N, C-alpha and C positions, 0 to 999 in steps of 0.2 A: 783679735780674730781676723784672719785673712780670708780672702775670697779666691776661688779658682774656677776651673771649667767643669762642666758636667751637669747632670740633672739637678735642678734647683728645688729647694724646699725653704720655706720661710719660718723663722723663729723669732717671736717678739722677745726683745731683751730690754728689761727696765733698767735704766741708768739715771737715777734721780738727779745727779749733779754733773754727770759726765757723759759725753757722747763720743763714740769711736767710729772712725771710718777707715777701712782698709782698702788700699788701692793695689791690686795685684793683676797680673796679666789676664786680660779677657774678662774682667768683672769690675763692677763698681758697687759701692754701698748705696742702698736706697734709704733715705731718711725723710719720713713724713709722719706726723702724728695728727693732732687736732688741727683746727684752723690755723693756729700759729705755733703752738707749743711743740717745737720741733726738737732740735738736737739735744737740749738740756734735759728732756724728760724721758721719752721712750723711743727706741729706734726699732724699725723692722729691718733686720739684717738678712739679706739673701745669701744663704750659705750653699756653696756648691761642693760636690763630693770629691772632686779631684784636686789634691794638693793645696798649697797656699793657706794652711791653717796655722793657728798659733802654736800648735804642737810640733811644728817642724823644728828640727834640731838647729838649723842655721838661723832661724828667725828672719825678720825683714831686713832688707838692705839699708833702710833708712827709717828712723822713727821721728815723728814730728808731733809737737804739742802746741796747739794754738787756742786762741780765745774763741769761745763759742759765737761771739758776735762777728767773727771773721770767717765763719764756716763757708759761706757762699763764695767768698773771694779765694780762700785757700783751696777749696775743692777745684776751682777752675784752673788754678796754677798747677796743682798736682796732676790733674788729668793731662794737661799739655806736656808737662815734664815726662810723664809716663809714656806719652806718644813718642817722644824723642828718645826715650830710654826704656824700651818695652821689656827688657829683662830685669829691670829694677823693681823690687817689691817695696812698697811704702806703707807704713802704718801710721795713721793720723789720729790723734786723740784730741778732743775738744773739751775744755773746761771753762767755767765762768771766771770772771776777773778775780773774785775773792778767793776761789780755790787755787788759781794759778799763783797768785801772790804769796800764798802760804806754802804750796807744795813744791814749786820750782826751787826755791832756795834749799829746802830740806832735801829734795831728791838730788840736787847737785852736790850737796855736802856728803850724802851717803853713797854717791856713785850710781844712783838709779835713774838719772835724768835722761831724757831723749837726746837724740843727736842734734836736732834743730828745734828751737822753741821760741815762743813769744817772749820778747823783752821790751819793757817800757822805756821809751826814750827819756833821757835826763836822769834825775836823781830822786824822784819823789816817792818811790815805794820800794818794798823789799825785793822786787823782781825787775828793778830798773837797771839800765846800762851801767851807770856809775857804781851802784851797790854791788852788782854781780861781778863787774870787772875788778873791783878792789879785792874781791876774794879769789881772783884768778880762775873764775868759772867759764869765761868767754874766750874763744879763739880770736886772736887779733886779725882783723880783716883789712888792715890798712894797705896791703899790697895788692888787693883785688882792684881790677880796673874801675869798677863803679865808684870806688872811694876817692878817686882822683879829682872829680869835678862836682862835688856835692854843693848845693846852695848853702849860703852862709848860715841861714836859720836852721837848716838840717844838720850841717856839720856841728853846730853848737850842742846838739843833744844826742849824738851817736857815740860819744866817748869823751873822756877828759883830756884837756891839753892837746887837742888836735888828733887824738887817736880815733880809730874807727873800729868799734867793737860789735856793731850791729848793722844789718842791712835794713834801711828804712823802706817800708813798703807802700804806705799810703799817707796822704796828707788829708786830714779829716777836719771836721768842725763840730762844734756844739751849737745847736740852734733849735728852733721850733719847727718841727716837721708837721705840715698840715695836710690832712686828707681834703683835697680841694672840693670834691663833691659834697662832703659833709659841711665844710665851711660855707659853701654856697647855699646849702639847704637851710641854714639858720639865718641867711641874709647877711653874712659877714664878709669882711675882707681882711687880709693880713694887716695887723696893727703896726704902726711905725712909731708910736709913742707909748709910754707906760700907761698913761691915762686910757688910751685906746685898748690896751691889753685888758685892763679892768672892766671896761665897758663891754668888751667881747666876752669876757667871763659871764657877765650878767645875761647877755644875749643867748649864750649857749645854754645856761640854766633855764631860760624861758622856753627853750625847745627840748627840755628834758635830757640835756647832755652836760658834760663838763668840757671846758676848753682844753685842759691838758690832763692826759692820763699821767699818773705819777706812781712809780713802783719803788717807793723808798724801803720796802722790805728787803730789797737787794741792796746791800750797803753801798756799792760803787755808784748807784743811781743817785744817791742823796746829794752828791756834789754838783750835778749837772746844772740845775737851775741856778744855784749860787754862782757857779762859774760864768754862766751866760749873763747874769745880772752884773757881776763884778767887772766884766769886760767894759761895761759902760760906766759904772759908778766908781771904779778904781782906775783902770788903765786909760780910759778916755780923758780923765782929768790929769793923770800922772803916768805917762808912758814909761817912766823910769822907776816905777814902783818896785820891781823885782830887785833892782840895784839898791834902791833906798832902804828897803827892809833888810837887805843883806848887810848894809853898812850901819844899821840901827838908826837911820834918820827918821824912820817911821815905824809903824807896827800895824797889825791887823786892827787893833782896837782904835787906833787914831786915824784910820783911813776910810775910804769909801766902802770897805768891807762891811762896816756897820750898816750903811744904807742898803747894801745888797741883801744882807740877812733880814733886815727889817722888811724889805719889799717881798722877799720870799715868804715870810710869815703873813704879810698882808694879803698876798695872793691866796694863801691857804684860807685865811679868814673870810675872804670874798667868795669862796666856793669855786676857785679856778681849777682845783685839782680833784682827782678821784676821791670818792667819799672816805676811803680809809687808806691813805698812802702807806702807812706803816704795815698794813696788812696786804699790800699789793706788790707782787713781784715784777721784775723787768718783763718777763714773758706775758704776764697778765696785763700789764700796761699796754703792750703792743696789741694784744688781743682786743682791748677796749677801743683802740683806734680802728683796727681792721673791721670790727663789728659795728662801728658807727656810734658807740656809746660816748666816745671822746672825739673831739674835733682834731686834736693834735697831741704831740708829745715832745717834750724837750729831750733830745737825745743826740748821740753821735751820728754822723752821717751814714755809717755802715748799717744802722737800723733800717734805712730805706729799703735795702735788699730784702730784709725779713718781712717788712710790711707788704712789699710787692708780692712776695711769695704767698703770704697769708691772704691777701685781698687784691688780686691782680686787676680787678675791675675798677679799683680806685686809682686816682692820680695823686701824686704826692709832690710837695715842694718844700724846700728848707729855706727859712729866713732867720735872720738874727732876732733875738728876743730883746726888744727895746727896754732900756732901764731908765730912760729919762724922757724929756719932752722935746728935745732937739734931735731930729733924725740924723743930722749931719755928725752928731757925736756918738751915734750908735756904733758899737764894736762887736765883733764876733770872735770867740775863741777858736783858733785854728792852728794846727801844728802837725808834725809827724805823729801819726796815731799808731798804726800797726808797724812793728819792726821785729826782726828775728835775729837770734844769735846762734852760733855754733858751739856746742859743748866742747870745751877745751880738752876734754878727755875722751872724746868720741872714738870708737873703734871703726867708724865709717867716715873718716875725714874726707876722703876723695869724693864720695858721693854727696856728702853734706856740702862741700864747697861747690860742687857742680850745681846743686840745687839752689844754693844761695846766689850764685852768679846768674842762674836763669831767672830767679826772682828779681834780681836787680836790672836785668836787661829790659829794653823797651817793651819787648813782647810780654815778659813776665809782669812788669809794672802795669801795662795796659790791661792785661787779663785780670790782675788782682783788683784793679780799681773800676774797670767797666762792669764787673759783676757785683762789686761791693758799693757802687755809687759814691766813691771817694775820688781823690785826685792822686796821680803818681807823686810819690815823695821825691823821686828823681825825675824831673820834668823831661818830656820829649815832645817833639812836634807832631807825632802821629796820633796822639791821644785825643779822642773825641769826648768832649765834656758832656756829661749827662745833664739835661735841662733841669733836673731836680736840684742840682747843686751849682747851678749857674751863679747864684749870688756868692757862694763860697769862692769860686774861681775869680769873680769880679773883685771881691774884697782882697783876695790874695794879691792881685795885681795892683790895686790902688792903695794898699797899705792900711786898710781898716780892719785888720785882724790883730789879735793879741795872742801870746803864747798860752798853751794849756798851763794853768797856774802851777800845778804840782811839779812840772818838769824843771822848774827853777828852784824848788824848795830844797833845803840842804840835807834833809833826811826823810825817811819814810814815815816818821811819827806824825808829821804835820797832816798828811793826807788821812791817815787812820784816825787822828783826832778830829779832823773835819767831818769824816763819816759819822763818828759817834755824836758829835755836837749837833749835827743836823737832825739825827735821829732823836736826840734828847729835846731839841727845840720843838719838834712835831709831837713829841710825847708830853710836852708841857713841863718837863722836869728841869729845865735850865732856862736862862735868859740869854739874850743876844750878847750882853756885856760879859757874862760868864763864858759863853762859847768862844768869844774872841780872845778872852784872857787865856783860855786853855790852848788855843791855836798859837798864840804868842809864846806860851811856855814851851810847847812842842817845837816850835821853830828854833828857839834858843837852846833848849836843854834836852829835847827828847820828850817822850810821853810822861804824863803825870803819873807819879807813883802812888 
């Protein structure tokens, strides 16, 4: 649905898993629901009478599909692009990670995909750059100016063999996001060792709270704590783990992944998490932090923007989740997070390329990340780092980050297996040994049959 000029009326539209924003001349979509549960639940769409509705014969000039976690960032970029191109109508649809990874490959195959859409860097899921480019679904962006000077770690995940199939938009991290006033209210400070994490869990419970909200009902959330812990238990010990497992010199079962999953469960047994993680969604977990029921949440950095929107009176800061007892060996997962590709079969190639070039420009990168509390994937000197992610920027510079694990996995089955095994661990229906065996099988051969 598009927006236009004229007398306005409001219509509540329930969209359980999807949120749509239309950007047309003279109007913007308004999206606010409960304290937090915004774009993925129900939207209030301000509909105006004159033109720019979905029934127009020509439709929008550009369609975009993005992850709901990047809504704040994408909205700011689209608005700025529209200011520079006032005659362009843009229809933006937001879906959660699980929906995107299922629907994008299907829609691309059927010819129903948008012009520009979220693509995951690397090769770890069905909507990743490597997987989609192998099916010739992505337009090659290698001749665009932004592609000429990408940092090495960014170049490694935007396409295979030096190709550039996506425009990287943000450099993000996975870590513990603390509501500082809530942390202070329980008499706590950010932990720097795993023992301190457990002690802080106890302190939070003594004050009627949990340390970490955990929304494992949303499948992609299941991976975040294990990634944060594996950064220390795996990559701090063996920085070459990704190469070693690819060459079969090691495996998940024979590595620090066992310690990471053991500690994940140990945190659960200690009462560190929400009372019912498997019954708690991503949105509900952020609600728990915004309302003060939880002190923190282990999340991607883009969640900071949603927390600020939900509870602007609180201050937030992101820190690495320590997995050991030596702070010098603590590592934080950080890498290109959001990225976008152009549909190889788009009928709006000129506008799509103009939008992608704007997104890759210093202005576009800065807008995307200043609103989303992440860092530009294509660095520039004019970007002002948000204090909440100062540790991410510091670690990026001093080399104490590790890649997002799934970006180096050979197929999408590993990540999907990881989701399921974490779910089963929390459900008590599998063991750490069995979970790691399943991940090793998926790494070598694809999903278990």
